[in-house]
C-alpha positions in Angstrom: -30.7 30.0 -5.5 -33.2 27.2 -4.7 -35.6 27.7 -1.8 -37.5 25.0 0.0 -41.3 25.6 -0.2 -42.8 26.8 3.2 -45.4 24.1 3.3 -42.7 21.3 3.2 -40.8 23.1 6.0 -44.1 23.3 8.1 -44.8 19.6 7.5 -41.4 18.6 8.5 -41.6 20.6 11.8 -45.0 19.0 12.5 -43.7 15.6 11.9 -40.9 16.1 14.5 -41.8 13.0 16.6 -41.6 10.8 13.4 -38.7 12.5 11.6 -36.1 9.8 12.5 -38.6 7.2 11.1 -39.0 9.1 7.9 -35.3 9.5 7.5 -34.7 5.8 8.2 -37.4 4.7 5.7 -36.1 7.2 2.9 -32.3 6.2 3.1 -30.2 3.2 2.2 -29.5 0.7 5.0 -26.0 -0.8 5.2 -23.7 -3.2 7.0 -20.1 -2.6 8.0 -17.6 -5.2 7.1 -14.4 -5.0 9.0 -11.2 -6.8 8.1 -7.7 -6.8 9.5 -4.2 -7.1 7.8 -2.6 -9.1 10.6 1.1 -9.3 10.9 3.4 -11.5 12.6 6.7 -10.3 14.3 8.6 -11.3 11.2 6.4 -9.3 8.8 4.3 -12.2 7.3 0.7 -11.7 7.2 -2.1 -13.9 8.4 -4.4 -15.1 5.6 -7.4 -17.4 6.0 -8.9 -19.6 3.6 -12.6 -18.9 3.9 -15.2 -21.8 3.4 -18.0 -19.4 2.2 -16.0 -17.3 -0.3 -15.8 -18.2 -4.1 -13.1 -20.8 -4.7 -11.0 -18.5 -7.0 -10.9 -15.9 -4.1 -10.8 -18.1 -1.0 -7.6 -16.7 0.7 -8.0 -13.4 2.4 -7.9 -11.4 5.5 -9.7 -12.3 8.7 -12.9 -10.2 9.3 -16.6 -10.1 9.6 -19.6 -8.0 10.2 -19.7 -5.3 13.0 -22.4 -5.6 15.4 -24.7 -2.6 15.9 -22.9 0.0 18.3 -19.7 -2.1 18.3 -16.3 -0.2 17.9 -14.6 -1.4 14.7 -11.5 -2.2 16.7 -13.4 -4.5 18.9 -14.9 -6.2 15.8 -11.4 -6.9 14.5 -10.3 -8.4 17.7 -13.5 -10.4 18.1 -13.5 -11.7 14.6 -9.8 -12.8 14.5 -10.5 -14.6 17.9 -13.7 -16.2 16.7 -12.2 -17.4 13.4 -8.8 -18.5 14.6 -8.5 -18.4 18.4 -5.7 -16.0 18.1 -5.3 -12.6 19.9 -4.3 -9.4 18.1 -3.4 -5.9 19.0 -5.5 -3.7 16.7 -3.6 -0.7 15.0 -4.7 2.2 12.8 -7.4 2.3 10.2 -5.8 1.7 6.9 -8.7 2.1 4.3 -12.4 2.6 4.0 -14.2 1.6 0.8 -17.8 0.9 -0.3 -18.5 -2.7 -0.9 -21.0 -4.6 -2.8 -24.5 -3.0 -2.6 -25.1 -1.6 0.9 -22.0 -2.5 2.5 -19.0 -0.3 3.7 -15.6 -2.1 4.3 -13.0 -0.9 7.0 -9.6 -2.3 6.8 -7.3 -2.2 10.0 -3.8 -2.9 10.7 -3.2 -5.4 13.5 -0.3 -7.5 15.0 -0.4 -11.1 16.5 -0.4 -11.1 20.2 0.2 -14.8 20.4 2.0 -17.3 18.3 0.3 -19.7 16.0 0.4 -22.5 18.7 -3.0 -20.9 20.0 -4.6 -21.5 16.5 -8.1 -23.0 16.7 -10.0 -22.7 13.4 -13.8 -22.0 13.3 -14.4 -25.0 11.0 -17.8 -23.7 9.8 -16.1 -20.6 8.3 -12.4 -21.3 7.9 -10.7 -24.1 6.0 -7.0 -23.1 6.8 -4.9 -20.3 8.2 -1.3 -19.6 7.4 1.3 -16.9 7.4 2.5 -15.6 4.1 5.3 -13.5 3.1 4.6 -10.6 0.7 6.6 -12.4 -2.0 4.5 -15.5 -1.8 0.8 -14.5 -1.6 -1.7 -17.1 -2.8 -3.1 -16.6 -6.2 -6.7 -17.3 -4.8 -6.8 -13.9 -3.0 -9.2 -11.1 -3.8 -7.3 -8.4 -5.7 -8.0 -5.6 -3.3 -6.6 -7.7 -0.4 -3.4 -8.2 -2.4 -3.2 -4.6 -3.3 -3.6 -3.6 0.3 -1.0 -5.9 1.7 1.5 -4.8 -0.9 0.9 -1.1 -0.3 1.3 -1.5 3.4 4.7 -3.2 2.8 5.7 -0.6 0.3 4.7 2.4 2.7 6.8 0.6 5.5 9.8 0.3 3.1 9.7 4.1 2.4 9.5 4.8 6.0 5.9 6.1 6.2 
């Protein structure tokens, strides 16, 4: 059994006013990326061609960074609205995974509340937006986005 040395415990207790600073300085900082698998009433999914993504992976889900203290469901709705002008109903959390370096990614289910007639792209970020059937997903899509879309469809087909 490993024991903590008493001087270290005493030092920690003395440092009480600064404990949070010590913890903050000694641990990794990270950002939360939040994406949505947005579906239309007919089952097709909304994919965006992102201007800032690598050319071989430009098509993917809408999403962005969560602001400090922001609920992820709000991030989903805000990011879809900012990137496309569309409104969505946010559903359940589908997946959480660690991303590149200090990033955690959260993937949510969402459904369109409005038709594509409300589509207004944020030109500085988004080149194009389209609805895709699961049998016609673009090749320039990140592997994980494709896997998640197909897994969601498979789960629905199996009644889960």
